[in-house]
C-alpha positions in Angstrom: 34.2 13.2 24.9 32.2 15.6 27.1 31.7 18.9 25.5 30.2 22.1 26.8 28.8 24.5 24.1 27.3 27.9 24.4 25.1 29.1 21.6 23.9 25.6 20.7 20.5 26.9 19.6 22.0 29.5 17.2 22.8 29.1 13.6 26.4 28.1 13.8 26.2 26.5 17.3 23.3 24.3 16.2 25.4 22.9 13.3 28.3 22.3 15.6 26.1 20.6 18.3 24.5 18.4 15.7 27.9 17.2 14.3 29.2 16.6 17.8 26.1 14.5 18.7 26.5 12.6 15.4 30.1 11.9 16.3 28.9 10.3 19.5 30.0 13.0 22.0 28.2 13.9 25.2 27.1 17.5 24.6 26.1 19.9 27.3 24.4 23.0 26.0 24.1 26.3 28.0 21.0 28.1 26.8 19.2 31.1 28.0 15.7 30.4 29.5 13.9 32.3 26.7 16.0 30.7 23.9 14.1 29.4 20.8 15.2 25.8 20.4 13.6 25.2 16.9 17.1 24.8 15.2 17.9 21.8 17.4 14.6 20.0 17.8 16.1 17.0 16.0 18.9 16.6 18.6 17.1 18.0 21.6 16.8 14.6 23.3 20.5 14.0 22.8 21.6 17.2 24.6 22.1 17.9 28.3 20.7 21.4 28.8 21.8 23.9 31.4 19.4 26.8 31.4 21.0 30.1 32.3 22.6 33.3 31.1 26.4 33.5 31.2 26.2 37.3 31.4 24.3 36.9 34.7 26.8 36.6 37.6 24.1 35.1 39.9 23.7 32.2 37.5 27.5 31.6 37.4 27.6 31.7 41.2 24.5 29.8 42.1 24.3 27.1 39.4 25.8 24.0 41.0 25.3 21.9 37.8 27.2 24.5 35.8 30.0 24.7 38.4 30.4 21.0 38.6 30.5 20.7 34.9 33.2 23.3 34.5 35.3 21.5 37.1 35.3 18.3 35.1 38.9 17.6 33.9 37.6 15.8 30.8 35.4 18.7 29.6 36.1 20.5 26.4 34.6 24.0 26.2 33.3 25.5 23.0 31.6 28.8 22.7 29.6 30.8 20.2 29.5 34.0 22.2 27.4 37.1 21.3 30.3 39.4 22.3 33.8 39.9 21.0 36.7 37.6 22.2 38.3 40.4 24.3 35.0 41.1 26.0 34.6 37.3 26.6 37.9 37.3 28.4 36.9 40.2 30.7 33.5 38.5 31.4 35.2 35.2 32.2 37.8 36.8 34.3 35.2 38.8 36.3 33.2 35.6 36.9 36.4 33.8 38.0 37.0 36.6 40.5 33.4 36.4 41.7 33.7 32.6 42.1 37.0 32.7 44.1 35.2 33.8 47.3 32.5 31.1 47.0 34.4 27.9 47.4 34.1 27.1 43.7 37.2 25.7 42.1 38.7 27.9 39.5 41.4 27.2 36.9 
């Protein structure tokens, strides 16, 4: 299975990412450029990294690899977000609105 995970370098996310890799899944990890990857050094070579900040709308709009990944019908999305679920929904909704005018597919 193809799985996109945010927060893969964090305490909880690293455990989830490690188990997904052990289970044979293809794991795509969104990490901020300044992220400390020490918690996932053992699985670093097994992860597909996308470097960017989900709070930065320019990353959401300009990252073709991130956009193409989101549009994959076989992708499962997991998140360990640093904000509350209700704030997550607002952020995702705002980014969807931003993407609508760019030709990016939205769901």
